[in-house]
C-alpha positions as CSV (number, residue, x, y, z in Angstrom):
1,M,-21.4,11.6,13.8
2,N,-22.3,7.9,14.0
3,S,-20.0,6.9,16.3
4,S,-22.1,3.8,17.0
5,M,-21.8,2.2,13.5
6,I,-17.6,3.4,13.3
7,R,-17.7,1.0,16.8
8,V,-18.6,-1.4,15.2
9,I,-16.8,-1.8,12.4
10,L,-13.8,-1.0,14.2
11,G,-14.9,-4.5,16.2
12,H,-15.6,-6.3,12.8
13,V,-11.8,-5.3,12.0
14,L,-10.3,-6.6,15.3
15,R,-11.9,-9.9,15.0
16,I,-11.0,-10.4,11.2
17,E,-7.6,-9.4,12.5
18,A,-8.0,-12.2,15.0
19,A,-9.2,-14.8,12.6
20,F,-5.9,-13.4,10.3
21,M,-3.3,-13.8,13.4
22,L,-4.4,-17.6,13.7
23,L,-2.1,-18.3,10.3
24,P,1.1,-17.6,12.2
25,C,0.4,-19.6,14.7
26,I,-0.1,-22.8,12.6
27,I,3.2,-21.7,11.0
28,A,4.5,-21.5,14.6
29,L,3.2,-25.3,15.1
30,I,4.9,-26.7,11.9
31,Y,8.3,-24.9,12.3
32,G,7.7,-26.4,16.4
33,E,8.5,-22.1,17.6
34,R,7.4,-20.8,20.9
35,E,6.7,-17.9,19.6
36,G,3.2,-19.2,18.4
37,Y,1.7,-18.9,21.5
38,T,2.2,-15.1,21.8
39,Y,0.2,-15.2,17.9
40,L,-2.4,-16.8,20.1
41,I,-3.0,-14.7,22.7
42,V,-3.2,-11.6,21.1
43,A,-5.6,-12.9,18.4
44,G,-7.7,-13.9,21.7
45,A,-7.2,-10.1,23.1
46,C,-8.5,-9.3,19.4
47,A,-11.1,-11.5,18.9
48,L,-12.4,-10.3,22.6
49,T,-12.0,-6.8,22.0
50,G,-13.6,-6.8,18.5
51,V,-17.4,-8.9,19.9
52,L,-17.1,-6.6,22.6
53,M,-17.5,-3.8,20.5
54,S,-19.2,-4.8,17.4
55,V,-21.9,-7.9,19.2
56,I,-23.1,-5.9,22.4
57,K,-24.5,-3.4,21.3
58,K,-25.8,-2.6,17.8
59,P,-26.3,0.4,16.8
60,S,-30.1,1.8,15.8
61,D,-28.5,4.0,13.0
62,T,-26.4,2.1,10.3
63,A,-26.3,4.5,8.2
64,L,-22.6,5.6,6.6
65,Y,-21.7,8.7,5.0
66,L,-18.4,9.7,3.5
67,K,-16.7,11.3,7.0
68,E,-17.8,8.3,8.9
69,G,-16.7,6.1,6.0
70,C,-13.3,8.3,6.2
71,V,-13.0,8.6,10.2
72,A,-13.8,4.2,10.6
73,T,-11.1,3.9,7.8
74,A,-9.0,5.7,9.5
75,L,-9.3,4.1,12.8
76,S,-9.6,1.1,11.8
77,W,-5.8,1.1,10.2
78,I,-4.9,2.3,13.0
79,M,-6.0,0.0,15.2
80,L,-4.6,-2.8,13.4
81,S,-1.7,-1.6,13.5
82,L,-1.2,-1.1,17.0
83,F,-3.0,-4.3,17.5
84,G,-0.7,-5.8,14.9
85,A,2.4,-4.8,16.4
86,L,2.1,-6.3,19.4
87,P,3.5,-9.9,18.6
88,F,6.5,-8.6,17.4
89,C,7.4,-6.7,21.1
90,L,5.8,-9.6,23.1
91,T,8.1,-12.3,21.5
92,G,10.7,-9.9,22.4
93,E,12.4,-10.2,18.5
94,I,11.6,-6.0,17.7
95,P,11.9,-4.9,22.3
96,S,10.8,-1.7,21.5
97,Y,7.3,-0.8,20.8
98,V,7.9,1.7,18.6
99,D,9.9,-0.2,16.4
100,S,7.6,-2.8,16.1
101,L,4.9,-0.2,15.6
102,F,6.9,0.7,12.6
103,E,7.5,-2.2,11.0
104,T,3.5,-3.5,11.2
105,I,2.4,0.2,10.2
106,S,5.1,-0.3,7.2
107,G,3.5,-3.6,6.4
108,F,-0.3,-2.4,6.6
109,T,0.5,0.2,4.2
110,T,2.6,-2.0,2.1
111,T,6.0,0.2,2.3
112,G,8.3,-2.3,3.4
113,A,10.4,0.1,5.1
114,S,11.9,-1.7,8.0
115,I,14.4,-1.2,11.0
116,L,15.7,-4.6,11.5
117,N,19.4,-4.7,10.7
118,D,19.1,-8.9,10.5
119,V,15.8,-9.5,9.0
120,E,17.0,-13.5,9.2
121,S,17.7,-13.3,12.6
122,L,13.5,-13.3,13.1
123,S,11.6,-16.6,13.7
124,Y,9.4,-18.4,10.5
125,T,6.3,-17.5,12.4
126,S,7.2,-13.3,12.7
127,L,8.4,-13.4,9.3
128,F,4.7,-14.9,8.1
129,W,2.9,-12.3,9.9
130,R,5.4,-9.7,8.8
131,S,4.7,-10.7,5.1
132,F,1.1,-11.4,5.4
133,T,0.7,-7.6,6.5
134,H,1.2,-7.0,3.3
135,W,-1.4,-9.9,1.9
136,I,-4.0,-7.7,4.2
137,G,-2.8,-4.4,3.5
138,G,-2.6,-4.7,-0.3
139,M,-6.0,-4.7,-1.5
140,G,-7.4,-3.1,1.9
141,V,-8.4,-4.8,5.2
142,L,-12.2,-2.7,4.9
143,V,-12.5,-3.9,1.3
144,F,-12.5,-7.9,3.2
145,L,-14.9,-7.0,5.5
146,L,-17.5,-5.5,2.9
147,A,-16.4,-9.1,1.3
148,I,-17.3,-11.3,4.0
149,I,-19.7,-9.3,6.6
150,P,-23.4,-8.0,5.4
151,L,-23.1,-4.8,6.4
152,S,-26.9,-2.9,6.7
153,G,-27.2,0.1,4.7
154,G,-26.9,1.5,1.5
155,S,-24.2,3.6,1.6
156,N,-21.0,0.7,2.0
157,I,-18.9,2.1,-0.9
158,N,-18.4,5.1,1.2
159,L,-15.9,2.6,3.1
160,M,-14.4,1.6,-0.2
161,R,-13.9,5.0,-1.1
162,A,-12.4,5.7,1.7
163,E,-9.6,2.8,1.7
164,S,-9.3,2.3,-2.3
165,P,-6.8,4.2,-4.1
166,G,-7.6,6.2,-7.2
167,P,-9.0,9.9,-7.8
168,S,-12.5,7.6,-8.4
169,V,-13.6,4.5,-6.9
170,G,-16.5,2.5,-8.6
171,K,-18.1,-0.9,-8.4
172,L,-17.5,-3.5,-10.7
173,V,-21.1,-5.2,-10.4
174,P,-24.1,-3.5,-8.6
175,K,-23.9,-4.9,-5.2
176,I,-20.6,-3.4,-3.1
177,K,-20.5,-7.0,-1.5
178,S,-19.9,-8.8,-4.6
179,S,-17.5,-6.4,-6.0
180,A,-15.2,-6.7,-3.0
181,R,-15.9,-10.6,-3.8
182,I,-14.6,-10.4,-7.2
183,L,-11.9,-7.9,-6.2
184,Y,-10.3,-10.6,-3.8
185,V,-10.9,-13.6,-6.1
186,I,-8.7,-12.0,-8.6
187,Y,-6.1,-11.0,-5.7
188,F,-6.1,-14.4,-4.5
189,I,-6.1,-16.5,-7.6
190,M,-3.0,-14.4,-8.8
191,T,-1.3,-14.8,-5.4
192,I,-1.4,-18.7,-5.7
193,A,-0.4,-17.8,-9.7
194,E,2.8,-16.4,-8.6
195,M,3.4,-19.1,-5.6
196,G,3.2,-21.6,-8.2
197,L,5.6,-20.0,-10.7
198,L,8.2,-19.4,-8.1
199,T,8.2,-22.7,-6.4
200,I,8.4,-24.1,-10.2
201,G,11.8,-22.2,-10.5
202,G,13.3,-24.2,-7.1
203,M,12.0,-21.4,-4.8
204,K,11.9,-23.0,-1.0
205,P,7.8,-22.8,-0.7
206,F,7.9,-21.0,2.6
207,H,10.1,-18.4,1.0
208,A,7.8,-18.4,-2.0
209,I,4.5,-17.9,0.0
210,T,5.9,-14.9,1.7
211,L,7.4,-13.6,-1.5
212,S,4.2,-13.5,-3.1
213,M,2.3,-12.2,-0.5
214,G,4.9,-9.2,-0.6
215,T,4.3,-9.1,-4.1
216,A,0.3,-9.1,-4.2
217,G,0.2,-6.3,-1.7
218,T,3.5,-4.7,-3.7
219,G,4.9,-4.2,-0.1
220,G,8.8,-5.7,-0.5
221,F,9.2,-7.3,3.3
222,G,11.8,-10.3,2.5
223,V,13.1,-12.9,4.5
224,L,16.1,-12.5,3.6
225,N,18.9,-9.6,4.0
226,S,19.6,-9.3,0.6
227,S,16.0,-8.9,-0.3
228,I,15.9,-10.8,-3.7
229,A,19.5,-10.7,-4.7
230,S,19.7,-14.4,-3.8
231,Y,17.5,-15.7,-6.3
232,S,17.8,-17.4,-9.6
233,P,17.1,-15.0,-12.3
234,Y,14.1,-17.1,-13.4
235,C,12.8,-16.1,-9.8
236,Q,13.9,-12.6,-10.1
237,W,11.9,-12.4,-13.7
238,V,8.9,-14.0,-12.1
239,I,8.7,-11.3,-9.1
240,T,9.5,-8.6,-12.2
241,V,6.5,-9.5,-14.1
242,F,3.8,-10.1,-10.9
243,M,4.9,-6.6,-10.0
244,I,3.9,-5.4,-12.8
245,L,0.5,-6.9,-12.7
246,F,-0.4,-5.9,-9.3
247,G,0.1,-2.5,-10.1
248,V,-2.9,-2.6,-12.5
249,N,-6.0,-0.7,-12.2
250,F,-7.9,-4.7,-10.9
251,N,-10.7,-3.1,-12.4
252,A,-9.0,-4.0,-16.0
253,F,-8.4,-7.2,-14.7
254,Y,-11.9,-7.6,-14.3
255,F,-12.2,-7.8,-18.3
256,I,-10.1,-10.5,-18.9
257,L,-12.2,-12.5,-16.0
258,I,-15.8,-11.9,-18.3
259,G,-13.9,-12.8,-21.1
260,K,-13.2,-9.7,-22.5
261,V,-9.2,-9.6,-23.0
262,R,-9.2,-7.0,-25.8
263,K,-10.9,-4.2,-23.1
264,F,-7.7,-5.1,-21.1
265,F,-5.3,-3.2,-23.5
266,E,-8.1,-0.5,-24.7
267,V,-7.8,0.7,-21.1
268,E,-5.7,3.7,-21.3
269,E,-4.3,4.1,-17.5
270,V,-3.0,0.6,-18.2
271,R,-1.1,1.4,-21.9
272,W,0.3,4.9,-20.1
273,Y,1.4,2.8,-17.1
274,L,3.0,0.0,-19.2
275,G,4.5,2.8,-21.7
276,I,6.3,4.3,-18.5
277,I,7.8,1.3,-17.3
278,L,9.2,0.4,-21.0
279,A,10.7,3.9,-21.5
280,A,11.9,3.5,-18.2
281,I,13.3,0.3,-18.5
282,L,15.4,1.4,-22.0
283,M,16.8,4.6,-19.9
284,V,18.3,3.2,-17.2
285,S,19.4,0.2,-19.4
286,I,21.4,2.6,-21.3
287,N,22.5,4.3,-18.6
288,I,24.0,1.4,-16.5
289,Q,25.8,-0.2,-19.2
290,G,29.1,-1.4,-17.5
291,V,27.6,-1.6,-14.2
292,Y,27.5,-5.4,-14.9
293,G,28.8,-8.2,-16.3
294,S,26.5,-9.0,-18.9
295,F,23.9,-7.4,-21.3
296,S,21.2,-9.7,-19.6
297,E,22.1,-9.4,-16.2
298,T,21.8,-5.1,-17.2
299,V,18.2,-5.6,-18.5
300,R,17.4,-7.7,-15.5
301,N,18.4,-5.4,-13.0
302,A,16.7,-2.5,-14.8
303,A,13.8,-4.2,-15.6
304,F,13.5,-5.3,-11.8
305,Q,14.2,-2.1,-9.8
306,V,12.0,0.1,-12.4
307,A,8.9,-2.7,-11.9
308,S,9.7,-2.5,-7.9
309,I,9.7,1.4,-7.4
310,I,7.1,2.6,-10.2
311,T,4.4,0.1,-8.3
312,T,5.9,0.9,-5.2
313,T,6.8,-2.9,-3.9
314,G,10.6,-2.1,-3.0
315,Y,12.1,-5.5,-3.4
316,S,15.7,-5.0,-4.3
317,T,17.9,-7.4,-6.7
318,T,20.9,-4.6,-6.3
319,D,22.0,-1.7,-4.6
320,F,20.7,1.3,-6.8
321,N,22.7,3.5,-5.0
322,V,25.7,2.8,-7.0
323,W,24.2,3.3,-10.1
324,P,24.8,7.1,-12.2
325,M,23.1,9.7,-11.3
326,F,20.5,9.5,-14.3
327,S,19.4,6.7,-13.4
328,K,18.8,7.3,-9.7
329,V,16.8,10.5,-11.0
330,I,14.5,8.0,-12.6
331,L,13.6,6.0,-9.5
332,V,12.7,9.2,-7.6
333,V,10.4,10.1,-10.3
334,L,8.8,6.7,-10.7
335,M,8.5,6.7,-6.9
336,F,6.1,9.8,-7.4
337,I,4.3,8.6,-10.6
338,G,3.2,5.4,-8.6
339,A,1.6,2.4,-10.2
340,C,-2.6,2.3,-11.4
341,A,-5.4,3.8,-9.4
342,G,-7.5,1.2,-8.3
343,S,-4.5,-1.1,-7.8
344,T,-2.0,-2.6,-4.8
345,G,0.7,0.2,-5.5
346,G,1.3,3.1,-4.1
347,G,2.3,7.3,-5.4
348,I,-0.2,10.0,-7.0
349,K,-1.1,7.3,-9.6
350,V,-1.1,7.0,-13.0
351,S,-4.4,8.4,-13.6
352,R,-3.6,11.6,-12.0
353,I,-0.4,12.3,-13.7
354,V,-2.1,11.8,-17.5
355,I,-4.9,14.0,-16.3
356,M,-2.5,16.8,-14.9
357,L,-0.7,16.3,-18.0
358,K,-3.5,16.8,-20.6
359,T,-4.7,19.6,-18.3
360,V,-1.8,21.3,-19.0
361,K,-1.8,21.0,-22.3
362,K,-5.4,22.4,-22.3
363,E,-4.0,25.2,-21.0
364,L,-1.2,25.8,-23.5
365,N,-3.6,25.4,-26.2
366,N,-6.3,27.7,-24.4
367,Y,-3.0,30.8,-24.5
368,S,-2.8,30.2,-28.5
369,H,-6.6,29.3,-29.1
370,P,-8.6,31.6,-26.6
371,K,-11.8,31.0,-28.3
372,S,-11.6,27.0,-28.4
373,I,-13.5,24.5,-26.1
374,K,-11.7,21.9,-25.4
375,K,-12.8,19.1,-23.3
376,I,-9.8,16.6,-21.2
377,M,-10.9,13.0,-22.2
378,F,-9.8,10.2,-20.4
379,E,-10.7,6.6,-20.9
380,K,-12.7,8.2,-23.5
381,K,-15.2,10.1,-21.7
382,A,-14.8,13.4,-20.5
383,V,-13.3,14.2,-17.2
384,E,-15.8,15.9,-14.7
385,H,-14.9,19.2,-13.0
386,E,-15.4,17.5,-9.9
387,V,-12.8,14.8,-10.5
388,L,-10.5,17.9,-11.6
389,R,-11.0,19.7,-8.4
390,A,-10.5,16.3,-6.3
391,I,-6.8,15.9,-8.1
392,N,-5.6,19.6,-7.7
393,V,-6.4,19.4,-4.1
394,Y,-5.0,15.9,-3.7
395,L,-2.3,17.2,-5.0
396,I,-1.7,20.4,-2.8
397,T,-2.5,18.3,0.0
398,F,0.5,16.0,-0.8
399,I,2.8,18.9,-1.3
400,I,1.7,20.2,1.9
401,V,2.3,16.9,3.9
402,F,5.6,16.4,2.2
403,T,7.0,19.8,3.1
404,S,6.0,19.6,6.2
405,S,7.5,16.1,6.9
406,L,10.7,16.8,5.0
407,T,10.9,20.3,7.3
408,L,9.9,18.3,10.6
409,L,13.1,15.6,9.1
410,S,15.8,17.8,7.9
411,F,15.8,19.2,12.4
412,E,18.3,15.3,12.4
413,N,20.7,16.9,9.8
414,H,20.8,14.1,7.4
415,D,22.3,14.4,4.4
416,F,19.6,16.0,2.0
417,S,19.1,12.7,-0.6
418,T,18.9,11.0,2.9
419,T,16.2,12.9,4.2
420,F,14.2,13.6,0.7
421,T,13.7,10.5,-0.5
422,A,13.2,8.8,2.9
423,V,10.0,11.0,3.2
424,A,8.7,10.0,-0.4
425,A,9.5,6.2,0.2
426,T,6.7,6.7,3.1
427,I,4.2,8.5,2.1
428,N,4.5,7.2,-1.5
429,N,4.3,3.4,-0.1
430,I,7.9,3.0,-1.3
431,G,9.9,1.3,1.4
432,P,13.8,2.3,0.1
433,G,15.3,5.4,-0.8
434,L,18.4,6.3,-0.9
435,N,22.0,6.9,0.6
436,M,21.4,5.4,4.4
437,V,17.8,4.5,3.1
438,G,18.7,2.6,0.5
439,P,18.1,-0.8,-0.2
440,T,21.7,-1.3,1.5
441,G,20.8,0.3,4.7
442,N,17.1,0.6,6.7
443,F,14.9,3.0,9.0
444,A,16.7,1.9,12.2
445,F,18.5,5.3,12.9
446,W,15.6,7.9,13.0
447,S,15.2,9.3,16.5
448,I,11.3,8.5,18.0
449,P,9.7,11.5,17.0
450,S,10.8,11.3,13.0
451,K,9.9,7.6,13.0
452,F,5.7,8.9,14.1
453,V,6.5,11.5,11.4
454,L,7.3,8.4,8.8
455,M,4.3,6.3,10.0
456,I,2.0,9.1,9.5
457,D,3.5,9.6,6.4
458,M,2.8,6.2,5.4
459,L,-0.7,5.9,6.7
460,A,-1.3,9.0,4.4
461,G,0.3,7.8,1.6
462,R,-1.6,4.6,1.7
463,L,-5.5,6.0,2.8
464,E,-4.6,8.9,0.2
465,L,-4.3,11.8,2.8
466,F,-7.8,12.8,3.6
467,P,-8.7,9.8,5.4
468,L,-6.4,10.1,7.8
469,L,-5.8,13.8,8.4
470,I,-10.0,14.4,8.7
471,L,-9.0,13.1,12.0
472,F,-6.5,15.8,12.9
473,S,-9.8,18.0,12.2
474,P,-11.0,19.3,15.4
475,K,-14.5,19.7,14.5
476,V,-14.5,15.8,13.5
477,L,-12.8,14.9,16.5
478,K,-15.4,17.2,18.5
479,E,-18.4,15.5,16.9
480,L,-16.7,12.2,17.5
481,V,-16.5,12.2,21.0
482,I,-19.4,14.6,22.1
483,D,-21.9,12.2,19.3
484,S,-20.1,8.7,21.8
485,F,-21.1,10.6,24.8
486,T,-24.5,12.1,24.3
487,K,-24.9,8.1,23.4
488,K,-23.4,6.3,26.0
489,R,-26.0,8.9,28.2
490,K,-29.2,8.0,26.7
């Protein structure tokens, strides 16, 4: 285990977090809030710790294999959250550090599950940081690191693979650094575009900025207690469209960037994704007729909630707890499907679902025609056995983690709908569930042990399970500790 290289990466991550934490300080200056001093002090602590970890002693071996990439990624997200939670707690806006940590992990993992009863009581400074964590976590802090810091060694793809969602991760261009930069350029342009459109629609600039960051990261933290319900229909439609766009595989957007627009619509996963959304909107709209006063309001609310849930954003314009059971079941199904691989969305991912369906179809065909030999095709390519194996292992692991979390939370004896959707909403990085954790509720009522279970679910879901679970491996822990101790002695 190359613990020295992991230490350097963690140091870089803390230095990046220190730089990011200066932005809330600027917000504090604009609005004349004293909370900015706390953010400045924490930023200084992050910077100092980061420098000590990454600059003082350079590693002799810069190789970074998949195991190190997974460990570095998991520890980076944990450390990012531990330091990122400090301002909430030190300002007294969220007095409990456990609750501050829950809110911060929910932010960085773009989950949007909250323990706050009154969001509007927070300062502008903390509201900005809360939403900004979504933007940071959406594309991934290590992808950002790869874009700006020249890490040596030819295996940096392992960092991107460990952090980026989906069954497989590739490069847009030959160099990882260039690929990371392209991803962030697309991400930044789309975020700015949404901010502009929301401002044109009459939304206050601060609201437009924070909500755009929440949409970009498909996170869902709002700045009003009513989430998005208080804004105009125009603003709701803009957010709906951008939620859907940010749920698309960013590799597909690269085709538009290089002028190959037709190829964007040829991406099979994108077609399935848009097809599922349209079908869900149609079914929900028909089912909730009569709940709202007009056809346009019905379609708008149906489209918004469908887009919010499948992209795992978590914003809401209405309390879908009052919808008919059929519509609520549709939303729960969408929670598990999730967005596209390579997007900022969570869930199992459309590509995995499509490949699974094609695998079932192939098996059924084998029963009818035992001697037939057919390959599973996806994106006009034969799906390799290694990809199928990885998907199967992922799903088995997902079920194990889900059922384990559900069992642990069941000791609190809340109703099944609340407990089931609380786990579904956190492991799929969605935010709201049903009943007590619905769009009008929150996660404050869970006990401290249950909150830790849900925090682990949020991190596991964002990191696609294995980068986090590898930390629980006795062999990896032993290697990490022994390797660190041995190198210190040398």
